[in-house]
Backbone bond lengths (Angstrom), bond angles and torsions (degrees), N, CA, C in turn:
res aa  C-N    CA-C-N  psi(-1)  N-CA   C-N-CA  omega(-1)  CA-C   N-CA-C  phi
1 M - - - 1.439 - - 1.527 106.96 -
2 A 1.319 116.04 126.46 1.464 120.87 178.56 1.522 109.31 -95.96
3 L 1.320 115.77 127.82 1.459 121.48 178.64 1.519 108.77 -114.81
4 P 1.339 116.65 145.53 1.467 118.53 177.63 1.530 111.15 -63.28
5 T 1.317 115.99 154.57 1.463 119.74 179.64 1.522 111.39 -73.01
6 R 1.330 117.01 -27.62 1.470 121.43 178.99 1.522 109.79 -119.25
7 I 1.315 114.58 149.58 1.464 120.61 173.57 1.520 106.25 -97.50
8 D 1.340 116.09 116.22 1.460 119.83 177.27 1.521 109.02 -132.90
9 A 1.326 116.16 174.94 1.467 121.22 -174.80 1.527 111.76 -56.71
10 Q 1.321 117.09 -37.29 1.465 119.87 -178.22 1.525 112.50 -69.89
11 S 1.325 117.19 -29.58 1.466 119.77 -176.12 1.527 113.68 -87.64
12 V 1.334 118.05 -13.79 1.469 121.05 -174.04 1.531 113.12 -56.33
13 P 1.346 120.27 -51.93 1.476 118.23 -178.05 1.528 113.20 -59.01
14 E 1.320 116.75 -43.32 1.467 119.96 -179.09 1.527 111.20 -66.78
15 L 1.326 117.25 -39.62 1.462 120.52 178.47 1.524 111.16 -63.68
16 L 1.320 116.48 -39.13 1.469 119.87 178.83 1.522 110.86 -63.52
17 K 1.325 116.23 -37.59 1.470 119.75 178.70 1.529 111.05 -72.42
18 L 1.324 116.99 -44.34 1.466 120.78 -176.88 1.525 113.08 -69.77
19 L 1.321 116.17 -48.09 1.462 119.80 -172.95 1.518 113.28 -84.52
20 L 1.332 117.00 -42.21 1.459 120.35 -174.70 1.527 112.81 -105.98
21 E 1.327 117.54 -4.88 1.461 122.75 -174.41 1.526 110.62 50.22
22 A 1.329 115.01 41.00 1.465 120.17 179.22 1.523 109.06 -64.09
23 P 1.333 117.28 124.99 1.459 119.31 179.46 1.526 111.30 -69.49
24 Q 1.310 115.39 157.07 1.463 122.38 -177.59 1.528 111.90 -52.01
25 S 1.319 117.52 -37.27 1.472 120.72 -176.45 1.527 112.80 -65.73
26 T 1.329 117.68 -23.84 1.467 120.39 -178.18 1.529 112.84 -101.88
27 L 1.322 117.19 -9.18 1.463 120.16 -175.99 1.527 114.21 -61.23
28 P 1.337 120.16 -45.75 1.468 118.31 -176.13 1.530 113.50 -55.37
29 D 1.325 117.77 -44.95 1.466 120.26 -179.67 1.524 111.74 -65.86
30 L 1.317 116.73 -40.86 1.466 119.62 179.44 1.525 111.53 -68.27
31 V 1.323 116.74 -44.29 1.464 120.49 -179.26 1.524 109.76 -60.37
32 T 1.327 116.90 -46.98 1.464 121.10 -179.17 1.522 111.37 -58.44
33 S 1.315 117.01 -39.71 1.470 119.77 -176.82 1.528 113.21 -77.58
34 L 1.336 117.95 -18.39 1.466 120.19 -173.35 1.524 115.18 -112.54
35 E 1.327 118.28 -27.75 1.461 119.08 -167.71 1.527 114.73 -66.90
36 G 1.314 119.68 -25.96 1.459 120.24 -178.70 1.516 114.64 -96.88
37 R 1.314 117.57 6.17 1.471 120.65 -174.27 1.521 111.34 -84.88
38 S 1.316 115.27 126.97 1.467 120.07 179.36 1.527 111.98 -94.89
39 D 1.337 117.04 -6.79 1.464 120.51 -177.79 1.524 113.34 -86.20
40 L 1.306 117.39 -1.09 1.464 121.04 -177.88 1.529 108.88 -90.55
41 T 1.322 115.42 82.62 1.461 120.57 -173.60 1.527 113.60 -94.09
42 S 1.324 116.99 -9.31 1.467 120.30 177.93 1.526 108.58 -136.42
43 Y 1.309 114.71 163.97 1.461 118.54 177.10 1.523 111.17 -66.43
44 D 1.327 117.72 -35.22 1.469 119.99 175.39 1.523 110.57 -59.46
45 D 1.345 116.97 -44.17 1.472 120.70 177.82 1.526 110.49 -60.87
46 F 1.325 115.94 -44.73 1.460 121.72 -179.15 1.529 110.53 -60.33
47 I 1.320 116.45 -47.91 1.469 121.16 -178.75 1.523 110.50 -65.94
48 D 1.329 117.45 -43.84 1.470 120.39 177.67 1.526 111.14 -59.33
49 A 1.334 117.01 -41.79 1.467 120.74 179.58 1.526 110.92 -65.86
50 A 1.330 116.78 -39.88 1.466 119.94 178.77 1.526 110.73 -64.71
51 I 1.319 117.48 -45.81 1.466 121.02 179.87 1.527 110.28 -65.47
52 A 1.332 117.82 -38.78 1.474 120.66 177.01 1.527 110.31 -60.87
53 Q 1.328 116.85 -39.30 1.469 120.53 178.12 1.529 110.40 -66.23
54 V 1.320 116.71 -45.08 1.470 120.61 179.04 1.528 109.96 -59.12
55 N 1.317 117.30 -39.12 1.469 120.79 -179.70 1.522 113.10 -64.25
56 L 1.321 118.08 -18.32 1.467 121.94 177.75 1.528 112.41 -83.15
57 W 1.303 116.92 -15.55 1.460 121.34 -175.17 1.523 111.52 -75.03
58 P 1.342 116.32 157.73 1.467 119.30 171.54 1.535 109.83 -66.04
59 S 1.311 115.99 156.94 1.470 120.39 -173.68 1.530 114.36 -57.25
60 P 1.341 121.23 -38.58 1.473 117.64 178.90 1.534 112.73 -61.47
61 Q 1.317 116.75 -36.31 1.461 119.97 179.44 1.532 110.70 -72.26
62 R 1.328 117.54 -37.21 1.474 120.41 176.21 1.528 110.09 -65.28
63 A 1.337 116.50 -39.89 1.472 119.96 177.88 1.527 110.21 -63.41
64 A 1.333 116.99 -39.65 1.466 120.43 177.23 1.530 110.43 -63.58
65 F 1.323 116.36 -36.42 1.466 121.05 179.38 1.532 111.26 -61.64
66 I 1.323 118.22 -47.17 1.471 119.19 -177.50 1.523 111.88 -70.82
67 E 1.330 117.43 -19.37 1.464 119.57 177.52 1.522 112.48 -69.95
68 G 1.334 116.91 -7.00 1.457 119.57 173.66 1.521 111.68 -67.59
69 H 1.331 116.20 -22.38 1.464 120.93 177.96 1.523 109.50 -86.77
70 P 1.325 117.11 141.35 1.468 119.69 178.93 1.526 111.25 -71.93
71 R 1.310 114.68 159.16 1.466 119.31 172.49 1.524 108.66 -64.97
72 I 1.307 115.89 148.95 1.461 120.50 177.47 1.535 108.54 -61.74
73 G 1.332 115.56 126.75 1.458 120.80 178.63 1.510 114.58 82.61
74 E 1.322 116.89 0.79 1.464 120.44 -177.44 1.524 110.30 -60.48
75 Q 1.298 115.29 134.14 1.456 122.09 178.08 1.521 107.39 -106.59
76 S 1.306 116.27 97.04 1.453 119.79 -173.77 1.512 109.70 -148.96
77 S 1.319 115.37 147.81 1.461 118.98 174.86 1.522 110.29 -73.67
78 A 1.339 117.38 -14.45 1.461 121.39 -179.47 1.527 112.79 -82.09
79 I 1.320 117.98 -9.31 1.463 121.04 -178.50 1.536 108.80 -70.54
80 S 1.316 116.45 135.14 1.462 120.48 -178.70 1.526 110.34 -69.61
81 A 1.317 115.34 157.68 1.466 119.98 177.86 1.525 110.72 -60.84
82 A 1.340 116.60 -37.95 1.471 119.97 -179.97 1.523 110.81 -64.43
83 S 1.341 117.24 -45.69 1.467 119.92 179.18 1.520 111.14 -65.58
84 A 1.324 116.46 -40.87 1.464 119.81 179.53 1.525 110.56 -59.81
85 K 1.326 116.58 -43.82 1.464 120.35 179.43 1.524 110.59 -64.73
86 E 1.341 117.11 -45.77 1.465 121.20 -177.76 1.525 112.06 -63.66
87 Q 1.334 115.94 -36.10 1.462 119.94 -177.46 1.520 112.87 -87.90
88 G 1.304 117.41 -0.16 1.457 119.32 177.85 1.512 113.95 82.80
89 A 1.334 117.79 16.80 1.459 119.72 177.39 1.524 110.30 -73.23
90 I 1.313 116.20 -21.21 1.456 121.44 172.30 1.528 104.23 -105.05
91 P 1.332 116.25 88.93 1.460 119.65 -169.56 1.520 113.29 -68.28
92 A 1.324 114.39 138.52 1.459 119.88 174.08 1.523 109.44 -77.15
93 A 1.309 117.43 -33.23 1.460 120.56 -177.66 1.524 110.39 -135.62
94 L 1.326 116.74 -66.61 1.457 120.96 -175.62 1.525 110.96 -117.66
95 P 1.329 117.15 141.72 1.460 118.96 176.32 1.530 110.67 -70.35
96 T 1.326 115.31 159.69 1.465 120.34 177.59 1.522 108.69 -67.57
97 P 1.340 118.10 129.63 1.468 120.26 179.05 1.534 111.30 -59.60
98 P 1.332 117.25 144.25 1.464 120.83 -178.90 1.528 113.12 -57.30
99 E 1.343 117.04 -34.27 1.467 118.79 -179.10 1.533 111.36 -68.06
100 V 1.327 117.41 -30.00 1.475 120.38 176.21 1.526 109.45 -71.37
101 L 1.327 116.99 -41.46 1.466 120.11 177.35 1.525 111.19 -62.41
102 A 1.337 116.58 -41.34 1.471 120.36 177.95 1.525 110.30 -64.62
103 R 1.318 116.64 -40.62 1.470 120.25 178.67 1.526 110.47 -63.98
104 L 1.321 117.19 -43.10 1.464 120.52 178.83 1.527 111.43 -62.62
105 A 1.328 117.23 -40.09 1.467 119.70 177.56 1.526 109.90 -60.60
106 H 1.325 116.55 -42.12 1.466 120.75 178.55 1.527 110.82 -66.36
107 L 1.321 117.22 -44.09 1.465 120.53 -179.80 1.525 111.42 -63.85
108 N 1.326 117.07 -37.30 1.463 119.65 175.25 1.524 110.54 -61.19
109 A 1.333 116.83 -42.96 1.470 120.55 178.72 1.528 110.89 -63.61
110 C 1.326 116.84 -41.34 1.475 120.58 178.20 1.524 110.46 -62.85
111 Y 1.318 115.87 -47.25 1.465 120.58 179.75 1.531 110.39 -58.42
112 E 1.329 116.22 -45.87 1.460 120.24 -177.16 1.526 112.12 -70.26
113 R 1.310 117.11 -20.81 1.468 120.85 171.60 1.534 109.25 -71.86
114 V 1.335 116.51 -44.28 1.465 121.15 -179.35 1.528 110.40 -69.24
115 Y 1.316 116.69 -42.72 1.468 122.27 -177.17 1.529 109.52 -117.03
116 P 1.338 117.06 80.02 1.463 119.45 -178.32 1.535 110.96 -57.45
117 N 1.306 115.26 139.86 1.467 123.80 177.61 1.530 113.74 72.01
118 L 1.328 117.69 10.29 1.462 120.74 174.60 1.523 109.39 -116.45
119 R 1.303 114.78 160.54 1.455 122.79 176.53 1.522 106.98 -123.93
120 Y 1.340 116.64 139.23 1.463 119.73 179.96 1.521 109.37 -69.65
121 I 1.312 115.89 120.16 1.459 122.86 178.43 1.521 107.20 -118.44
122 T 1.318 115.91 134.62 1.461 119.99 174.15 1.518 109.02 -147.17
123 F 1.296 115.33 148.41 1.455 122.06 175.95 1.525 106.73 -77.76
124 V 1.315 116.77 101.86 1.465 122.53 -174.21 1.528 110.99 -63.87
125 N 1.312 117.39 -46.11 1.464 122.80 173.92 1.530 113.13 52.15
126 G 1.326 116.14 46.04 1.458 120.69 175.69 1.516 116.04 83.72
127 R 1.329 117.15 -2.57 1.470 119.32 -179.73 1.528 110.08 -75.46
128 S 1.316 115.64 153.27 1.464 120.60 178.82 1.527 110.18 -75.93
129 R 1.311 114.87 164.17 1.466 119.56 175.97 1.525 110.66 -63.37
130 A 1.314 117.40 -34.34 1.474 120.16 177.56 1.528 110.32 -62.85
131 E 1.323 117.22 -39.48 1.471 120.43 177.22 1.530 111.13 -65.98
132 I 1.315 116.51 -37.27 1.472 120.10 178.60 1.525 109.75 -68.18
133 A 1.332 117.47 -36.40 1.473 120.08 176.71 1.528 109.93 -59.92
134 L 1.324 117.14 -42.85 1.473 120.50 177.44 1.529 110.66 -61.44
135 E 1.327 116.53 -42.50 1.469 120.74 177.85 1.527 110.80 -60.09
136 M 1.331 116.36 -44.79 1.470 120.03 -179.17 1.526 110.88 -64.43
137 E 1.334 116.50 -41.69 1.469 119.64 177.82 1.524 110.61 -60.81
138 D 1.310 116.71 -44.68 1.468 120.21 177.61 1.524 110.53 -61.35
139 F 1.316 116.67 -43.62 1.461 121.38 -179.72 1.532 110.72 -60.24
140 L 1.337 115.63 -41.16 1.468 120.73 -179.16 1.526 112.59 -82.22
141 G 1.336 117.33 -9.04 1.458 121.06 179.20 1.512 113.70 72.44
142 I 1.330 115.93 36.59 1.467 119.91 -179.45 1.533 109.27 -120.46
143 P 1.349 116.84 157.81 1.467 119.98 -179.38 1.530 111.70 -65.80
144 H 1.310 115.29 152.19 1.461 120.62 175.79 1.525 108.03 -70.32
145 S 1.329 115.26 136.75 1.454 120.79 -175.61 1.520 108.54 -163.28
146 L 1.306 116.63 164.37 1.459 120.85 169.90 1.525 110.57 -111.29
147 S 1.319 116.74 13.08 1.459 120.45 179.09 1.527 109.90 -63.88
148 P 1.335 116.64 132.37 1.459 118.80 179.66 1.530 113.63 -79.19
149 D 1.350 117.27 -3.67 1.471 117.37 -175.48 1.529 114.26 -148.57
150 S 1.311 116.98 22.38 1.460 119.39 -178.54 1.524 109.62 -130.49
151 P 1.316 116.73 136.99 1.456 128.21 -7.26 1.527 110.89 -70.10
152 A 1.309 115.07 160.13 1.463 120.45 -177.65 1.527 110.27 -61.42
153 V 1.315 115.44 140.76 1.466 121.08 -178.94 1.521 111.22 -56.44
154 D 1.334 116.85 -39.68 1.476 119.07 -175.47 1.526 113.60 -73.23
155 T 1.339 117.77 -2.43 1.469 119.41 175.36 1.532 111.82 -84.95
156 F 1.313 116.81 -10.26 1.464 121.02 179.71 1.523 109.99 -85.12
157 V 1.311 115.58 141.74 1.460 121.86 179.52 1.525 108.35 -95.71
158 S 1.317 115.31 130.10 1.462 120.34 179.36 1.519 110.93 -74.78
159 I 1.303 114.56 141.19 1.462 121.78 174.20 1.521 106.57 -93.69
160 E 1.300 115.89 134.19 1.461 120.30 -176.31 1.528 110.87 -62.91
161 S 1.336 115.19 132.33 1.459 120.28 175.42 1.517 109.39 -56.94
162 D 1.304 116.13 141.20 1.466 124.44 179.78 1.519 113.98 71.99
163 S 1.343 117.43 6.37 1.468 119.19 172.29 1.528 107.90 -73.32
164 T 1.302 117.11 165.97 1.465 121.45 -179.68 1.523 111.13 -56.50
165 Q 1.328 117.48 -44.82 1.466 121.23 -178.20 1.528 111.35 -67.20
166 W 1.330 116.76 -41.78 1.465 121.79 179.56 1.524 109.86 -64.20
167 L 1.326 117.06 -44.75 1.467 120.93 179.91 1.529 111.54 -65.06
168 A 1.326 117.12 -37.34 1.467 120.30 177.27 1.528 110.32 -63.05
169 E 1.321 116.97 -39.47 1.461 120.52 178.35 1.526 110.54 -68.47
170 L 1.310 117.45 -39.83 1.464 120.86 176.03 1.530 109.97 -60.91
171 D 1.316 117.10 -45.08 1.468 120.99 178.66 1.529 111.11 -60.39
172 R 1.336 117.03 -41.85 1.460 120.88 179.23 1.531 110.64 -62.02
173 A 1.326 115.60 -42.32 1.464 120.26 -179.44 1.529 111.13 -64.55
174 V 1.322 117.52 -43.49 1.468 121.00 178.97 1.528 109.95 -61.09
175 Q 1.323 116.98 -43.04 1.468 120.12 179.05 1.528 110.95 -63.12
176 D 1.333 117.36 -38.32 1.463 119.48 178.25 1.522 111.36 -67.42
177 V 1.331 118.38 -32.86 1.467 120.21 174.21 1.530 108.90 -59.06
178 G 1.323 116.81 -41.90 1.463 120.52 177.04 1.519 112.31 -63.04
179 R 1.324 117.17 -41.87 1.471 121.07 178.52 1.534 110.59 -63.36
180 I 1.324 115.90 -41.27 1.468 120.77 178.24 1.529 109.52 -62.57
181 A 1.324 116.75 -45.45 1.467 121.33 -179.01 1.527 111.12 -61.39
182 K 1.328 117.32 -42.35 1.467 120.06 179.19 1.529 111.08 -65.07
183 S 1.311 116.86 -37.06 1.457 120.59 177.19 1.529 110.53 -64.95
184 R 1.327 116.75 -40.31 1.465 120.86 178.49 1.527 110.72 -64.14
185 A 1.327 116.38 -44.05 1.467 119.89 179.68 1.529 110.25 -62.51
186 L 1.314 116.62 -43.49 1.461 121.29 179.70 1.530 110.83 -63.12
187 A 1.335 116.27 -42.37 1.467 120.58 179.19 1.528 111.44 -63.76
188 A 1.336 116.24 -27.80 1.463 120.87 178.34 1.529 111.74 -88.46
189 G 1.336 115.63 5.28 1.458 119.85 178.51 1.512 114.40 78.76
190 R 1.343 116.14 23.08 1.465 121.08 -177.77 1.524 111.14 -129.27
191 P 1.341 118.52 73.75 1.476 119.44 179.46 1.526 112.18 -71.06
């Protein structure tokens, strides 16, 4: 991914899409808050300012923001090249086994049952999809397995949107979007 050497008003929308995968619905608010700032001298500053702005938004808008990131293991033509690389969809050696992809699809459904209107976001940081599946199982408090449908999605209890626990998970996801963005900037040689 090639990033401009300077952050200027013209580059803000594209940077938000490339680094943070900000969806179109959230771009206007982010662009307005960032494009005129002269204090954003590094990509870290830019990303921190964007995440700080997102943290000011009401929870439905923050939830919409994290939906710009694909589900872990998602097989879609809509997945960005950066996400595909981070999630191992562009394999360095071996492709992700189909049973791991099926397990991830199930775990995403379980997570979204527990946390309605949220998407599981994690800083992959070079880990395999199988390792992320283990992380998701631990997060959900379920045994490690390769079952594509166990435990059943309907056995999970939903956490009420805007509850303390739901908001804490939303905050964690937003922070991980920032960590992912900083990793992308660093990988592009722009810390």
